[in-house]
N, C-alpha and C positions, 0 to 999 in steps of 0.2 A: 411371259406375263404381260398383260395389257394394262397400261396405266391410264387409259382413257376409256370412258364408258362408250364413246362413239365408235372406237375401233375394236371394242370387245366382241368376242364371238358368242355364240348361243349358250355355251356352257357357263361363261362368266355371268351373263345376264340371269341365267337360271339360279346360279349361286346367290346373286344379290337378292332375287325374289325370295328364295328359301330363307335366307338370313333375316330378311324383313318380316316374313311371316312368323318365324320362330320368335323373334323379338316382340312382335305384336301379341302373340299368344302368351308369352311370358309376362308382359305388362298387364294384360287382362286377367291372367290367373293371379298375379300378385294383388291386383285391386280387389278381386273377389275374396281372396283369403284374408285381406286386411280388414274386412268388415267385422263388426262385432257379431257374436254368435246368436244371441237372442235379444229381442226388444221388450221382454217382459218387464224389466225394471225401469224402462224409459217411458212409461205411460205418462201422458200429460193431461191435466184437466184444464178446461176452458175457464178463464176468469173473466168476469164482466166488469168493465171499467165504466163507471157512470160519469157523465159530465157534471162538473160543478158550476159555480157561478162564473160568468164571463170575466175575463181579465183584460185590461187595456195596458199594453206595453208601449211606451213611447220614449224618445230621447229628447223631445222638445220640452221647453219650460212653459209653453203656452197652455192655458187652461182649456178644457174641453167644454163647449157649450152645447147642451142638448135641447 
């Protein structure tokens, strides 16, 4: 058994690649199945927010002269 990736033979490198591919496919499959089934109940309507009167926010006690 090789304990270093540098001195490993071709079969060991192939095993590492296969394990990485299987793990990647498993994670992708888990992510796909974790989604919700349908989006019918999640419809959203656009709400319009209208601007009101301008507001001045300040921390100084000086009066504003316009």
